[in-house]
PDBQT receptor file of N, H, CA, C and O in Angstrom, charges set to zero:
ATOM      1  N   MET A   1       0.852  -1.172   0.000  1.00  0.00    +0.000 N 
ATOM      2  CA  MET A   1       0.000   0.000   0.000  1.00  0.00    +0.000 C 
ATOM      3  C   MET A   1       0.897   1.234   0.000  1.00  0.00    +0.000 C 
ATOM      4  O   MET A   1       1.806   1.356   0.821  1.00  0.00    +0.000 OA
ATOM      5  N   LYS A   2       0.632   2.131  -0.919  1.00  0.00    +0.000 N 
ATOM      6  H   LYS A   2      -0.106   2.032  -1.586  1.00  0.00    +0.000 HD
ATOM      7  CA  LYS A   2       1.375   3.385  -0.951  1.00  0.00    +0.000 C 
ATOM      8  C   LYS A   2       0.729   4.371   0.010  1.00  0.00    +0.000 C 
ATOM      9  O   LYS A   2      -0.423   4.216   0.414  1.00  0.00    +0.000 OA
ATOM     10  N   ASN A   3       1.511   5.397   0.366  1.00  0.00    +0.000 N 
ATOM     11  H   ASN A   3       2.447   5.523   0.037  1.00  0.00    +0.000 HD
ATOM     12  CA  ASN A   3       0.939   6.428   1.222  1.00  0.00    +0.000 C 
ATOM     13  C   ASN A   3       1.601   7.773   0.955  1.00  0.00    +0.000 C 
ATOM     14  O   ASN A   3       2.666   7.856   0.343  1.00  0.00    +0.000 OA
ATOM     15  N   ARG A   4       0.944   8.813   1.428  1.00  0.00    +0.000 N 
ATOM     16  H   ARG A   4       0.079   8.746   1.925  1.00  0.00    +0.000 HD
ATOM     17  CA  ARG A   4       1.418  10.192   1.274  1.00  0.00    +0.000 C 
ATOM     18  C   ARG A   4       1.859  10.767   2.620  1.00  0.00    +0.000 C 
ATOM     19  O   ARG A   4       1.913  11.985   2.791  1.00  0.00    +0.000 OA
ATOM     20  N   LEU A   5       2.171   9.896   3.563  1.00  0.00    +0.000 N 
ATOM     21  H   LEU A   5       2.128   8.907   3.424  1.00  0.00    +0.000 HD
ATOM     22  CA  LEU A   5       2.470  10.335   4.919  1.00  0.00    +0.000 C 
ATOM     23  C   LEU A   5       3.636  11.319   4.969  1.00  0.00    +0.000 C 
ATOM     24  O   LEU A   5       3.532  12.364   5.612  1.00  0.00    +0.000 OA
ATOM     25  N   GLU A   6       4.729  11.002   4.309  1.00  0.00    +0.000 N 
ATOM     26  H   GLU A   6       4.813  10.153   3.787  1.00  0.00    +0.000 HD
ATOM     27  CA  GLU A   6       5.893  11.897   4.342  1.00  0.00    +0.000 C 
ATOM     28  C   GLU A   6       5.553  13.260   3.740  1.00  0.00    +0.000 C 
ATOM     29  O   GLU A   6       5.901  14.297   4.305  1.00  0.00    +0.000 OA
ATOM     30  N   GLU A   7       4.883  13.256   2.611  1.00  0.00    +0.000 N 
ATOM     31  H   GLU A   7       4.601  12.414   2.151  1.00  0.00    +0.000 HD
ATOM     32  CA  GLU A   7       4.492  14.506   1.945  1.00  0.00    +0.000 C 
ATOM     33  C   GLU A   7       3.608  15.363   2.859  1.00  0.00    +0.000 C 
ATOM     34  O   GLU A   7       3.824  16.567   2.990  1.00  0.00    +0.000 OA
ATOM     35  N   ILE A   8       2.621  14.735   3.483  1.00  0.00    +0.000 N 
ATOM     36  H   ILE A   8       2.446  13.757   3.377  1.00  0.00    +0.000 HD
ATOM     37  CA  ILE A   8       1.693  15.467   4.358  1.00  0.00    +0.000 C 
ATOM     38  C   ILE A   8       2.412  15.951   5.611  1.00  0.00    +0.000 C 
ATOM     39  O   ILE A   8       2.208  17.082   6.053  1.00  0.00    +0.000 OA
ATOM     40  N   ARG A   9       3.250  15.094   6.181  1.00  0.00    +0.000 N 
ATOM     41  H   ARG A   9       3.416  14.175   5.822  1.00  0.00    +0.000 HD
ATOM     42  CA  ARG A   9       4.002  15.470   7.386  1.00  0.00    +0.000 C 
ATOM     43  C   ARG A   9       4.882  16.686   7.118  1.00  0.00    +0.000 C 
ATOM     44  O   ARG A   9       4.889  17.636   7.899  1.00  0.00    +0.000 OA
ATOM     45  N   LYS A  10       5.620  16.653   6.016  1.00  0.00    +0.000 N 
ATOM     46  H   LYS A  10       5.614  15.880   5.381  1.00  0.00    +0.000 HD
ATOM     47  CA  LYS A  10       6.518  17.768   5.690  1.00  0.00    +0.000 C 
ATOM     48  C   LYS A  10       5.747  19.045   5.385  1.00  0.00    +0.000 C 
ATOM     49  O   LYS A  10       6.186  20.136   5.747  1.00  0.00    +0.000 OA
ATOM     50  N   ALA A  11       4.603  18.917   4.720  1.00  0.00    +0.000 N 
ATOM     51  H   ALA A  11       4.247  18.030   4.426  1.00  0.00    +0.000 HD
ATOM     52  CA  ALA A  11       3.778  20.088   4.419  1.00  0.00    +0.000 C 
ATOM     53  C   ALA A  11       3.288  20.765   5.688  1.00  0.00    +0.000 C 
ATOM     54  O   ALA A  11       3.042  21.971   5.703  1.00  0.00    +0.000 OA
ATOM     55  N   ARG A  12       3.147  19.987   6.751  1.00  0.00    +0.000 N 
ATOM     56  H   ARG A  12       3.347  19.007   6.739  1.00  0.00    +0.000 HD
ATOM     57  CA  ARG A  12       2.699  20.539   8.042  1.00  0.00    +0.000 C 
ATOM     58  C   ARG A  12       3.868  21.005   8.908  1.00  0.00    +0.000 C 
ATOM     59  O   ARG A  12       3.666  21.492  10.020  1.00  0.00    +0.000 OA
ATOM     60  N   GLY A  13       5.099  20.854   8.393  1.00  0.00    +0.000 N 
ATOM     61  H   GLY A  13       5.263  20.459   7.489  1.00  0.00    +0.000 HD
ATOM     62  CA  GLY A  13       6.271  21.324   9.130  1.00  0.00    +0.000 C 
ATOM     63  C   GLY A  13       6.674  20.438  10.292  1.00  0.00    +0.000 C 
ATOM     64  O   GLY A  13       7.271  20.910  11.259  1.00  0.00    +0.000 OA
ATOM     65  N   LEU A  14       6.352  19.164  10.203  1.00  0.00    +0.000 N 
ATOM     66  H   LEU A  14       5.866  18.780   9.417  1.00  0.00    +0.000 HD
ATOM     67  CA  LEU A  14       6.684  18.218  11.273  1.00  0.00    +0.000 C 
ATOM     68  C   LEU A  14       7.858  17.341  10.865  1.00  0.00    +0.000 C 
ATOM     69  O   LEU A  14       8.012  17.002   9.691  1.00  0.00    +0.000 OA
ATOM     70  N   ASN A  15       8.684  16.976  11.838  1.00  0.00    +0.000 N 
ATOM     71  H   ASN A  15       8.559  17.251  12.791  1.00  0.00    +0.000 HD
ATOM     72  CA  ASN A  15       9.677  15.950  11.565  1.00  0.00    +0.000 C 
ATOM     73  C   ASN A  15       9.122  14.605  12.052  1.00  0.00    +0.000 C 
ATOM     74  O   ASN A  15       8.073  14.553  12.693  1.00  0.00    +0.000 OA
ATOM     75  N   GLN A  16       9.833  13.534  11.743  1.00  0.00    +0.000 N 
ATOM     76  H   GLN A  16      10.686  13.576  11.222  1.00  0.00    +0.000 HD
ATOM     77  CA  GLN A  16       9.337  12.206  12.113  1.00  0.00    +0.000 C 
ATOM     78  C   GLN A  16       9.160  12.071  13.616  1.00  0.00    +0.000 C 
ATOM     79  O   GLN A  16       8.194  11.459  14.071  1.00  0.00    +0.000 OA
ATOM     80  N   GLU A  17      10.071  12.629  14.388  1.00  0.00    +0.000 N 
ATOM     81  H   GLU A  17      10.855  13.127  14.019  1.00  0.00    +0.000 HD
ATOM     82  CA  GLU A  17       9.998  12.520  15.847  1.00  0.00    +0.000 C 
ATOM     83  C   GLU A  17       8.757  13.224  16.386  1.00  0.00    +0.000 C 
ATOM     84  O   GLU A  17       8.078  12.691  17.264  1.00  0.00    +0.000 OA
ATOM     85  N   ASP A  18       8.451  14.415  15.872  1.00  0.00    +0.000 N 
ATOM     86  H   ASP A  18       9.002  14.848  15.159  1.00  0.00    +0.000 HD
ATOM     87  CA  ASP A  18       7.259  15.155  16.314  1.00  0.00    +0.000 C 
ATOM     88  C   ASP A  18       5.995  14.340  16.070  1.00  0.00    +0.000 C 
ATOM     89  O   ASP A  18       5.134  14.231  16.943  1.00  0.00    +0.000 OA
ATOM     90  N   LEU A  19       5.897  13.770  14.874  1.00  0.00    +0.000 N 
ATOM     91  H   LEU A  19       6.596  13.858  14.165  1.00  0.00    +0.000 HD
ATOM     92  CA  LEU A  19       4.710  12.982  14.534  1.00  0.00    +0.000 C 
ATOM     93  C   LEU A  19       4.629  11.733  15.392  1.00  0.00    +0.000 C 
ATOM     94  O   LEU A  19       3.552  11.357  15.855  1.00  0.00    +0.000 OA
ATOM     95  N   ALA A  20       5.771  11.090  15.603  1.00  0.00    +0.000 N 
ATOM     96  H   ALA A  20       6.646  11.396  15.226  1.00  0.00    +0.000 HD
ATOM     97  CA  ALA A  20       5.800   9.875  16.430  1.00  0.00    +0.000 C 
ATOM     98  C   ALA A  20       5.306  10.164  17.846  1.00  0.00    +0.000 C 
ATOM     99  O   ALA A  20       4.512   9.401  18.396  1.00  0.00    +0.000 OA
ATOM    100  N   VAL A  21       5.769  11.254  18.429  1.00  0.00    +0.000 N 
ATOM    101  H   VAL A  21       6.413  11.874  17.981  1.00  0.00    +0.000 HD
ATOM    102  CA  VAL A  21       5.338  11.622  19.783  1.00  0.00    +0.000 C 
ATOM    103  C   VAL A  21       3.834  11.879  19.804  1.00  0.00    +0.000 C 
ATOM    104  O   VAL A  21       3.135  11.414  20.703  1.00  0.00    +0.000 OA
ATOM    105  N   ALA A  22       3.340  12.615  18.820  1.00  0.00    +0.000 N 
ATOM    106  H   ALA A  22       3.908  12.993  18.089  1.00  0.00    +0.000 HD
ATOM    107  CA  ALA A  22       1.913  12.938  18.769  1.00  0.00    +0.000 C 
ATOM    108  C   ALA A  22       1.053  11.688  18.638  1.00  0.00    +0.000 C 
ATOM    109  O   ALA A  22      -0.050  11.630  19.182  1.00  0.00    +0.000 OA
ATOM    110  N   LEU A  23       1.556  10.685  17.915  1.00  0.00    +0.000 N 
ATOM    111  H   LEU A  23       2.452  10.732  17.473  1.00  0.00    +0.000 HD
ATOM    112  CA  LEU A  23       0.790   9.452  17.681  1.00  0.00    +0.000 C 
ATOM    113  C   LEU A  23       1.118   8.343  18.675  1.00  0.00    +0.000 C 
ATOM    114  O   LEU A  23       0.515   7.270  18.649  1.00  0.00    +0.000 OA
ATOM    115  N   GLU A  24       2.087   8.621  19.557  1.00  0.00    +0.000 N 
ATOM    116  H   GLU A  24       2.576   9.493  19.578  1.00  0.00    +0.000 HD
ATOM    117  CA  GLU A  24       2.515   7.647  20.570  1.00  0.00    +0.000 C 
ATOM    118  C   GLU A  24       3.037   6.360  19.944  1.00  0.00    +0.000 C 
ATOM    119  O   GLU A  24       2.692   5.255  20.364  1.00  0.00    +0.000 OA
ATOM    120  N   VAL A  25       3.888   6.537  18.918  1.00  0.00    +0.000 N 
ATOM    121  H   VAL A  25       4.168   7.435  18.578  1.00  0.00    +0.000 HD
ATOM    122  CA  VAL A  25       4.597   5.422  18.288  1.00  0.00    +0.000 C 
ATOM    123  C   VAL A  25       6.068   5.818  18.206  1.00  0.00    +0.000 C 
ATOM    124  O   VAL A  25       6.423   6.951  18.533  1.00  0.00    +0.000 OA
ATOM    125  N   SER A  26       6.923   4.900  17.772  1.00  0.00    +0.000 N 
ATOM    126  H   SER A  26       6.635   3.980  17.506  1.00  0.00    +0.000 HD
ATOM    127  CA  SER A  26       8.342   5.221  17.653  1.00  0.00    +0.000 C 
ATOM    128  C   SER A  26       8.622   5.972  16.356  1.00  0.00    +0.000 C 
ATOM    129  O   SER A  26       7.849   5.899  15.401  1.00  0.00    +0.000 OA
ATOM    130  N   ARG A  27       9.734   6.691  16.339  1.00  0.00    +0.000 N 
ATOM    131  H   ARG A  27      10.362   6.750  17.115  1.00  0.00    +0.000 HD
ATOM    132  CA  ARG A  27      10.157   7.361  15.117  1.00  0.00    +0.000 C 
ATOM    133  C   ARG A  27      10.420   6.335  14.021  1.00  0.00    +0.000 C 
ATOM    134  O   ARG A  27      10.180   6.595  12.842  1.00  0.00    +0.000 OA
ATOM    135  N   GLN A  28      10.918   5.162  14.423  1.00  0.00    +0.000 N 
ATOM    136  H   GLN A  28      11.113   4.951  15.381  1.00  0.00    +0.000 HD
ATOM    137  CA  GLN A  28      11.177   4.087  13.460  1.00  0.00    +0.000 C 
ATOM    138  C   GLN A  28       9.886   3.632  12.784  1.00  0.00    +0.000 C 
ATOM    139  O   GLN A  28       9.892   3.296  11.600  1.00  0.00    +0.000 OA
ATOM    140  N   THR A  29       8.787   3.621  13.525  1.00  0.00    +0.000 N 
ATOM    141  H   THR A  29       8.782   3.894  14.487  1.00  0.00    +0.000 HD
ATOM    142  CA  THR A  29       7.493   3.249  12.942  1.00  0.00    +0.000 C 
ATOM    143  C   THR A  29       7.102   4.247  11.862  1.00  0.00    +0.000 C 
ATOM    144  O   THR A  29       6.641   3.852  10.791  1.00  0.00    +0.000 OA
ATOM    145  N   ILE A  30       7.281   5.534  12.134  1.00  0.00    +0.000 N 
ATOM    146  H   ILE A  30       7.656   5.855  13.004  1.00  0.00    +0.000 HD
ATOM    147  CA  ILE A  30       6.950   6.557  11.141  1.00  0.00    +0.000 C 
ATOM    148  C   ILE A  30       7.826   6.373   9.907  1.00  0.00    +0.000 C 
ATOM    149  O   ILE A  30       7.330   6.426   8.782  1.00  0.00    +0.000 OA
ATOM    150  N   GLY A  31       9.123   6.157  10.110  1.00  0.00    +0.000 N 
ATOM    151  H   GLY A  31       9.526   6.114  11.025  1.00  0.00    +0.000 HD
ATOM    152  CA  GLY A  31      10.033   5.943   8.984  1.00  0.00    +0.000 C 
ATOM    153  C   GLY A  31       9.650   4.734   8.161  1.00  0.00    +0.000 C 
ATOM    154  O   GLY A  31       9.684   4.775   6.931  1.00  0.00    +0.000 OA
ATOM    155  N   SER A  32       9.284   3.650   8.841  1.00  0.00    +0.000 N 
ATOM    156  H   SER A  32       9.256   3.617   9.840  1.00  0.00    +0.000 HD
ATOM    157  CA  SER A  32       8.885   2.429   8.137  1.00  0.00    +0.000 C 
ATOM    158  C   SER A  32       7.593   2.620   7.355  1.00  0.00    +0.000 C 
ATOM    159  O   SER A  32       7.449   2.091   6.253  1.00  0.00    +0.000 OA
ATOM    160  N   LEU A  33       6.662   3.366   7.913  1.00  0.00    +0.000 N 
ATOM    161  H   LEU A  33       6.778   3.796   8.809  1.00  0.00    +0.000 HD
ATOM    162  CA  LEU A  33       5.420   3.673   7.198  1.00  0.00    +0.000 C 
ATOM    163  C   LEU A  33       5.718   4.484   5.941  1.00  0.00    +0.000 C 
ATOM    164  O   LEU A  33       5.222   4.179   4.857  1.00  0.00    +0.000 OA
ATOM    165  N   GLU A  34       6.532   5.517   6.105  1.00  0.00    +0.000 N 
ATOM    166  H   GLU A  34       6.935   5.764   6.986  1.00  0.00    +0.000 HD
ATOM    167  CA  GLU A  34       6.836   6.399   4.986  1.00  0.00    +0.000 C 
ATOM    168  C   GLU A  34       7.579   5.676   3.867  1.00  0.00    +0.000 C 
ATOM    169  O   GLU A  34       7.387   5.991   2.693  1.00  0.00    +0.000 OA
ATOM    170  N   ASN A  35       8.413   4.722   4.217  1.00  0.00    +0.000 N 
ATOM    171  H   ASN A  35       8.568   4.466   5.171  1.00  0.00    +0.000 HD
ATOM    172  CA  ASN A  35       9.197   3.985   3.218  1.00  0.00    +0.000 C 
ATOM    173  C   ASN A  35       8.477   2.765   2.667  1.00  0.00    +0.000 C 
ATOM    174  O   ASN A  35       9.025   2.044   1.833  1.00  0.00    +0.000 OA
ATOM    175  N   GLY A  36       7.252   2.530   3.126  1.00  0.00    +0.000 N 
ATOM    176  H   GLY A  36       6.806   3.116   3.803  1.00  0.00    +0.000 HD
ATOM    177  CA  GLY A  36       6.472   1.416   2.621  1.00  0.00    +0.000 C 
ATOM    178  C   GLY A  36       6.900   0.056   3.126  1.00  0.00    +0.000 C 
ATOM    179  O   GLY A  36       6.495  -0.964   2.570  1.00  0.00    +0.000 OA
ATOM    180  N   ARG A  37       7.717   0.022   4.177  1.00  0.00    +0.000 N 
ATOM    181  H   ARG A  37       8.047   0.851   4.629  1.00  0.00    +0.000 HD
ATOM    182  CA  ARG A  37       8.148  -1.250   4.754  1.00  0.00    +0.000 C 
ATOM    183  C   ARG A  37       7.110  -1.825   5.720  1.00  0.00    +0.000 C 
ATOM    184  O   ARG A  37       7.184  -2.989   6.115  1.00  0.00    +0.000 OA
ATOM    185  N   TYR A  38       6.152  -0.993   6.086  1.00  0.00    +0.000 N 
ATOM    186  H   TYR A  38       6.091  -0.048   5.765  1.00  0.00    +0.000 HD
ATOM    187  CA  TYR A  38       5.181  -1.375   7.105  1.00  0.00    +0.000 C 
ATOM    188  C   TYR A  38       3.844  -0.742   6.753  1.00  0.00    +0.000 C 
ATOM    189  O   TYR A  38       3.776   0.444   6.428  1.00  0.00    +0.000 OA
ATOM    190  N   ASN A  39       2.787  -1.533   6.817  1.00  0.00    +0.000 N 
ATOM    191  H   ASN A  39       2.843  -2.496   7.081  1.00  0.00    +0.000 HD
ATOM    192  CA  ASN A  39       1.426  -1.009   6.662  1.00  0.00    +0.000 C 
ATOM    193  C   ASN A  39       0.823  -0.845   8.049  1.00  0.00    +0.000 C 
ATOM    194  O   ASN A  39       0.965  -1.731   8.892  1.00  0.00    +0.000 OA
ATOM    195  N   PRO A  40       0.160   0.263   8.295  1.00  0.00    +0.000 N 
ATOM    196  CA  PRO A  40      -0.369   0.498   9.637  1.00  0.00    +0.000 C 
ATOM    197  C   PRO A  40      -1.559  -0.400   9.945  1.00  0.00    +0.000 C 
ATOM    198  O   PRO A  40      -2.274  -0.851   9.050  1.00  0.00    +0.000 OA
ATOM    199  N   SER A  41      -1.748  -0.645  11.234  1.00  0.00    +0.000 N 
ATOM    200  H   SER A  41      -1.167  -0.279  11.961  1.00  0.00    +0.000 HD
ATOM    201  CA  SER A  41      -2.985  -1.292  11.659  1.00  0.00    +0.000 C 
ATOM    202  C   SER A  41      -4.119  -0.325  11.336  1.00  0.00    +0.000 C 
ATOM    203  O   SER A  41      -3.884   0.867  11.135  1.00  0.00    +0.000 OA
ATOM    204  N   ILE A  42      -5.315  -0.822  11.287  1.00  0.00    +0.000 N 
ATOM    205  H   ILE A  42      -5.506  -1.790  11.451  1.00  0.00    +0.000 HD
ATOM    206  CA  ILE A  42      -6.452   0.052  10.993  1.00  0.00    +0.000 C 
ATOM    207  C   ILE A  42      -6.595   1.125  12.075  1.00  0.00    +0.000 C 
ATOM    208  O   ILE A  42      -6.970   2.259  11.775  1.00  0.00    +0.000 OA
ATOM    209  N   LEU A  43      -6.301   0.779  13.317  1.00  0.00    +0.000 N 
ATOM    210  H   LEU A  43      -5.996  -0.141  13.561  1.00  0.00    +0.000 HD
ATOM    211  CA  LEU A  43      -6.384   1.763  14.401  1.00  0.00    +0.000 C 
ATOM    212  C   LEU A  43      -5.365   2.879  14.217  1.00  0.00    +0.000 C 
ATOM    213  O   LEU A  43      -5.681   4.053  14.409  1.00  0.00    +0.000 OA
ATOM    214  N   LEU A  44      -4.129   2.507  13.839  1.00  0.00    +0.000 N 
ATOM    215  H   LEU A  44      -3.872   1.553  13.683  1.00  0.00    +0.000 HD
ATOM    216  CA  LEU A  44      -3.106   3.524  13.623  1.00  0.00    +0.000 C 
ATOM    217  C   LEU A  44      -3.452   4.378  12.410  1.00  0.00    +0.000 C 
ATOM    218  O   LEU A  44      -3.242   5.591  12.430  1.00  0.00    +0.000 OA
ATOM    219  N   ALA A  45      -3.973   3.771  11.368  1.00  0.00    +0.000 N 
ATOM    220  H   ALA A  45      -4.144   2.786  11.352  1.00  0.00    +0.000 HD
ATOM    221  CA  ALA A  45      -4.379   4.532  10.182  1.00  0.00    +0.000 C 
ATOM    222  C   ALA A  45      -5.444   5.563  10.552  1.00  0.00    +0.000 C 
ATOM    223  O   ALA A  45      -5.384   6.702  10.088  1.00  0.00    +0.000 OA
ATOM    224  N   PHE A  46      -6.402   5.185  11.370  1.00  0.00    +0.000 N 
ATOM    225  H   PHE A  46      -6.451   4.260  11.747  1.00  0.00    +0.000 HD
ATOM    226  CA  PHE A  46      -7.432   6.125  11.820  1.00  0.00    +0.000 C 
ATOM    227  C   PHE A  46      -6.826   7.241  12.672  1.00  0.00    +0.000 C 
ATOM    228  O   PHE A  46      -7.207   8.403  12.531  1.00  0.00    +0.000 OA
ATOM    229  N   ARG A  47      -5.885   6.896  13.554  1.00  0.00    +0.000 N 
ATOM    230  H   ARG A  47      -5.575   5.952  13.668  1.00  0.00    +0.000 HD
ATOM    231  CA  ARG A  47      -5.250   7.910  14.397  1.00  0.00    +0.000 C 
ATOM    232  C   ARG A  47      -4.478   8.918  13.559  1.00  0.00    +0.000 C 
ATOM    233  O   ARG A  47      -4.520  10.119  13.825  1.00  0.00    +0.000 OA
ATOM    234  N   ILE A  48      -3.767   8.422  12.540  1.00  0.00    +0.000 N 
ATOM    235  H   ILE A  48      -3.733   7.446  12.325  1.00  0.00    +0.000 HD
ATOM    236  CA  ILE A  48      -3.015   9.310  11.651  1.00  0.00    +0.000 C 
ATOM    237  C   ILE A  48      -3.973  10.234  10.903  1.00  0.00    +0.000 C 
ATOM    238  O   ILE A  48      -3.757  11.444  10.835  1.00  0.00    +0.000 OA
ATOM    239  N   ALA A  49      -5.027   9.656  10.345  1.00  0.00    +0.000 N 
ATOM    240  H   ALA A  49      -5.203   8.673  10.400  1.00  0.00    +0.000 HD
ATOM    241  CA  ALA A  49      -6.007  10.447   9.596  1.00  0.00    +0.000 C 
ATOM    242  C   ALA A  49      -6.654  11.497  10.490  1.00  0.00    +0.000 C 
ATOM    243  O   ALA A  49      -6.803  12.649  10.083  1.00  0.00    +0.000 OA
ATOM    244  N   ARG A  50      -7.034  11.115  11.689  1.00  0.00    +0.000 N 
ATOM    245  H   ARG A  50      -6.913  10.179  12.020  1.00  0.00    +0.000 HD
ATOM    246  CA  ARG A  50      -7.660  12.058  12.622  1.00  0.00    +0.000 C 
ATOM    247  C   ARG A  50      -6.683  13.167  13.005  1.00  0.00    +0.000 C 
ATOM    248  O   ARG A  50      -7.067  14.333  13.097  1.00  0.00    +0.000 OA
ATOM    249  N   TYR A  51      -5.423  12.803  13.226  1.00  0.00    +0.000 N 
ATOM    250  H   TYR A  51      -5.111  11.856  13.151  1.00  0.00    +0.000 HD
ATOM    251  CA  TYR A  51      -4.409  13.792  13.592  1.00  0.00    +0.000 C 
ATOM    252  C   TYR A  51      -4.286  14.870  12.518  1.00  0.00    +0.000 C 
ATOM    253  O   TYR A  51      -4.211  16.058  12.829  1.00  0.00    +0.000 OA
ATOM    254  N   PHE A  52      -4.265  14.453  11.264  1.00  0.00    +0.000 N 
ATOM    255  H   PHE A  52      -4.326  13.488  11.011  1.00  0.00    +0.000 HD
ATOM    256  CA  PHE A  52      -4.123  15.405  10.164  1.00  0.00    +0.000 C 
ATOM    257  C   PHE A  52      -5.450  15.987   9.700  1.00  0.00    +0.000 C 
ATOM    258  O   PHE A  52      -5.465  16.904   8.879  1.00  0.00    +0.000 OA
ATOM    259  N   GLY A  53      -6.561  15.474  10.208  1.00  0.00    +0.000 N 
ATOM    260  H   GLY A  53      -6.549  14.730  10.875  1.00  0.00    +0.000 HD
ATOM    261  CA  GLY A  53      -7.865  15.981   9.806  1.00  0.00    +0.000 C 
ATOM    262  C   GLY A  53      -8.207  15.642   8.366  1.00  0.00    +0.000 C 
ATOM    263  O   GLY A  53      -8.853  16.425   7.670  1.00  0.00    +0.000 OA
ATOM    264  N   LEU A  54      -7.770  14.469   7.925  1.00  0.00    +0.000 N 
ATOM    265  H   LEU A  54      -7.245  13.833   8.490  1.00  0.00    +0.000 HD
ATOM    266  CA  LEU A  54      -7.980  14.028   6.551  1.00  0.00    +0.000 C 
ATOM    267  C   LEU A  54      -8.640  12.663   6.526  1.00  0.00    +0.000 C 
ATOM    268  O   LEU A  54      -8.508  11.900   7.484  1.00  0.00    +0.000 OA
ATOM    269  N   PRO A  55      -9.349  12.337   5.454  1.00  0.00    +0.000 N 
ATOM    270  CA  PRO A  55      -9.855  10.966   5.302  1.00  0.00    +0.000 C 
ATOM    271  C   PRO A  55      -8.674   9.998   5.116  1.00  0.00    +0.000 C 
ATOM    272  O   PRO A  55      -7.650  10.359   4.537  1.00  0.00    +0.000 OA
ATOM    273  N   ILE A  56      -8.829   8.800   5.602  1.00  0.00    +0.000 N 
ATOM    274  H   ILE A  56      -9.661   8.506   6.073  1.00  0.00    +0.000 HD
ATOM    275  CA  ILE A  56      -7.774   7.794   5.458  1.00  0.00    +0.000 C 
ATOM    276  C   ILE A  56      -7.352   7.657   3.994  1.00  0.00    +0.000 C 
ATOM    277  O   ILE A  56      -6.167   7.505   3.698  1.00  0.00    +0.000 OA
ATOM    278  N   GLU A  57      -8.320   7.710   3.086  1.00  0.00    +0.000 N 
ATOM    279  H   GLU A  57      -9.282   7.834   3.326  1.00  0.00    +0.000 HD
ATOM    280  CA  GLU A  57      -8.034   7.525   1.659  1.00  0.00    +0.000 C 
ATOM    281  C   GLU A  57      -7.158   8.626   1.082  1.00  0.00    +0.000 C 
ATOM    282  O   GLU A  57      -6.545   8.434   0.031  1.00  0.00    +0.000 OA
ATOM    283  N   ASP A  58      -7.086   9.777   1.747  1.00  0.00    +0.000 N 
ATOM    284  H   ASP A  58      -7.584   9.932   2.600  1.00  0.00    +0.000 HD
ATOM    285  CA  ASP A  58      -6.205  10.850   1.287  1.00  0.00    +0.000 C 
ATOM    286  C   ASP A  58      -4.755  10.613   1.701  1.00  0.00    +0.000 C 
ATOM    287  O   ASP A  58      -3.845  11.247   1.166  1.00  0.00    +0.000 OA
ATOM    288  N   ILE A  59      -4.537   9.709   2.646  1.00  0.00    +0.000 N 
ATOM    289  H   ILE A  59      -5.276   9.195   3.081  1.00  0.00    +0.000 HD
ATOM    290  CA  ILE A  59      -3.191   9.421   3.141  1.00  0.00    +0.000 C 
ATOM    291  C   ILE A  59      -2.685   8.078   2.617  1.00  0.00    +0.000 C 
ATOM    292  O   ILE A  59      -1.555   7.974   2.140  1.00  0.00    +0.000 OA
ATOM    293  N   PHE A  60      -3.522   7.066   2.710  1.00  0.00    +0.000 N 
ATOM    294  H   PHE A  60      -4.440   7.151   3.097  1.00  0.00    +0.000 HD
ATOM    295  CA  PHE A  60      -3.136   5.714   2.319  1.00  0.00    +0.000 C 
ATOM    296  C   PHE A  60      -3.853   5.324   1.032  1.00  0.00    +0.000 C 
ATOM    297  O   PHE A  60      -5.077   5.416   0.934  1.00  0.00    +0.000 OA
ATOM    298  N   ILE A  61      -3.068   4.886   0.044  1.00  0.00    +0.000 N 
ATOM    299  H   ILE A  61      -2.074   4.812   0.124  1.00  0.00    +0.000 HD
ATOM    300  CA  ILE A  61      -3.600   4.575  -1.273  1.00  0.00    +0.000 C 
ATOM    301  C   ILE A  61      -3.571   3.071  -1.485  1.00  0.00    +0.000 C 
ATOM    302  O   ILE A  61      -2.504   2.466  -1.589  1.00  0.00    +0.000 OA
ATOM    303  N   TYR A  62      -4.753   2.476  -1.547  1.00  0.00    +0.000 N 
ATOM    304  H   TYR A  62      -5.620   2.968  -1.462  1.00  0.00    +0.000 HD
ATOM    305  CA  TYR A  62      -4.863   1.031  -1.755  1.00  0.00    +0.000 C 
ATOM    306  C   TYR A  62      -4.691   0.729  -3.235  1.00  0.00    +0.000 C 
ATOM    307  O   TYR A  62      -5.288   1.378  -4.094  1.00  0.00    +0.000 OA
ATOM    308  N   GLU A  63      -3.869  -0.260  -3.512  1.00  0.00    +0.000 N 
ATOM    309  H   GLU A  63      -3.384  -0.787  -2.814  1.00  0.00    +0.000 HD
ATOM    310  CA  GLU A  63      -3.655  -0.678  -4.900  1.00  0.00    +0.000 C 
ATOM    311  C   GLU A  63      -3.872  -2.180  -4.987  1.00  0.00    +0.000 C 
ATOM    312  O   GLU A  63      -3.284  -2.947  -4.224  1.00  0.00    +0.000 OA
ATOM    313  N   GLU A  64      -4.708  -2.589  -5.908  1.00  0.00    +0.000 N 
ATOM    314  H   GLU A  64      -5.186  -1.966  -6.527  1.00  0.00    +0.000 HD
ATOM    315  CA  GLU A  64      -4.900  -4.026  -6.154  1.00  0.00    +0.000 C 
ATOM    316  C   GLU A  64      -3.622  -4.584  -6.723  1.00  0.00    +0.000 C 
ATOM    317  O   GLU A  64      -2.953  -3.936  -7.527  1.00  0.00    +0.000 OA
ATOM    318  N   GLU A  65      -3.282  -5.788  -6.305  1.00  0.00    +0.000 N 
ATOM    319  H   GLU A  65      -3.826  -6.315  -5.652  1.00  0.00    +0.000 HD
ATOM    320  CA  GLU A  65      -2.030  -6.375  -6.817  1.00  0.00    +0.000 C 
ATOM    321  C   GLU A  65      -2.291  -7.397  -7.869  1.00  0.00    +0.000 C 
ATOM    322  O   GLU A  65      -1.352  -7.986  -8.404  1.00  0.00    +0.000 OA
TER     323      GLU A  65
């Protein structure tokens, strides 16, 4: 699954550590999400979307394989 997390985070002027603290996850988790090495749980996806005030679909892009 692709995502726009890094683009959205940078547009808001946040670094990975700031976002990690706000979401109560590790900075490594944010890095892994941004690099596509890790797909978030549905709960984390909702928390990220709520934090940015965006629909999940605006952040995470589902692609059929």
